[in-house]
C-alpha positions, 0 to 999 in steps of 0.5 A: 395880549387881546386878540380878535381871533384868540388861541383856544383849548379844544381839549385837555387830558392828563394821566394819573400821577404815579408815585416814585417807583410806583404804578408807572415804574415800567412805563417810559415818559414817552408812553405816558405822554402818548396816553395823554396826547391820544386822549386829548386828541380823541376828546378834541375830535381832530383827526391825527393828520390835522395836528401840524405841530407837537411840542412836549416838555421833558426834563430827564431825557437821558436813556429814553432814545432820540426825540422823546416828543416824537416817540410820544406823538407816533405812539399816540397815533399821529402820522410820521409827517407830524413835526415834533419838538421836545422842550426842557425848561425845567419844571416849566417845560409843560407850560412852556410847550403850551406857550410856544404852541400858542405863539406858533399858532398866533404866527400862523405857522400852524393851524392846530397844535398839540402841547404838553409835558411828560416825565418818568422820574422813576426811569431816570438813569444813573450816569457814569462820569468821565467814562467817555474818556476812560479811567486811568486810576482812582475812583469813578463817580456815579451821577443821578440824572434825576438829581443832577439835572432835575433837583439840584441847583446848577450854581454855587454849592449845587444845593438841592432845591429844598435848601432854597425852600428853607431860605424862603420859609425863613424869609417869610417866617413860615413855621414847620407847623404852618407848612405841615398844615398847608400840606395836610390841607392839600392832601385832604383836598386831593383825597376829596377830589378823588372821592367825589370824582372831581378829577374824572374829566381830566384823567386819561386812564393808563394801562399797566402790567404789574405781573405776568399775564396781569393787566390793570387800569389806573384811574386815580392819582397814586400818592393821595391814596397812600398818604398817612396824614398822622405821620406828617408832623413827625417827619424829619427835616429833609434839607437842613438840620433843624429846618422846617421843609420835609418830604411831606410839605414838599412835592413828591418825585413822580411820573405822569403826563398832560396834553392839550389841543390848541387852535385859533377860535376861528378854526374851532368854529369852522370845525364845530368845536366848542372851545373849553377855554381861551388862552388870554396871555402868558408870562415869564419871570426870572430872578436870582437862581436861589430865589426861584421859590418866589419867582411865581409872584413876579410871573403872576404880576406880569400876567395881570399886566398883560391881561388887564385883570386885577388879582381879585378878578381871577376866580381860581389859581393853580400855583405848583406846590413844588414846596408848600412855601412856594404857594404860601409865599405867593398867597401872602405876597399877592393877598390870594385867598386860600379858597381860590388856590389849588382847590383840588390839592396840589403837588404836595399831595399829587406829586410833581413829575417835573416835565409834566407839571406845567401842563398838568396844572393847566388841565387841572385848572381848566377842569376846576373852572368848569366844575364850579361854573367859574370863568377866569383862571391863572396857573403858575409854577416856579422853575429851577434856575430862578424862573417862573411861568404863568398863563391866563385862561378864560372859559367862554 
């Protein structure tokens, strides 16, 4: 995917990640998206009227009102003339938004785009099944929008994603102890990153109003600061009796957003903008829905084919920890050293706001490459339904 005038990242930002019913429980996804979008826009130095396309991922739009991406864009101060699109590719939504923006820019359909993802899992509503046609007699059913449309397989027995994570653990013989050790390491990395300010360049502060007359600025991810590492080995299996996948070695339900400003390198040069990174390639892989946990392996292999890199050429990887086994399987199958993967912790520690995570891991990857003066990075994540997306970036 070599390009003489490649697409570059001019700016990137993310909100802190809030816990389920936590810091951001009163904020809609569009509000979080607006915060990330506005921060990325300000950091880029691009005028709002110069953004010609907005693409934002969101998996749980029920109850939010029409066009969540449009709501976020207008709240971020973009003009009404700005076209906006909301994308739902499950956990890959935020990354797919970046991929689509990349391709739109390559096609010449826009000069500058804003892309990312947002999610408020705390505000996902319950749905009343069959209420549209009316109840003649018998019991109705209240459906959890978050669970049905975000966390549950759509095929076969409609099992939760964690049931397939259990299958992955059995296939690779990942014991409970090694999964817990991975999750604890993820938490320790995230806690260090918060303490030493490693996340500071990524984060756009969020204003919350916890009580009447109160205003507070949230600067840090919520979950790592509340985690009790000593409790992790004692948690019960979450998805299968006698299983090994728990709430701790899985990602937590979360709220958050991330956004990036993209343009061609020539456009950045014309504007005097120093690009943060070049997008070299992106890839998508699909296989059986029940095998979603190993789909990032295929996506990363395809990504290496497109870039011409070997896996050894990559300085840092971000592989979304929807479950510890997802990153662990990729590390084993692709022989990736632990010190290159999720260096500031992953979703087991930070949380996984499903529509936002694809953008969040790109923002985090970029910041880590800059912090350690490294060059090449690859980000990938699994997607419910058996897919995965991956993207390669290079710091100039």
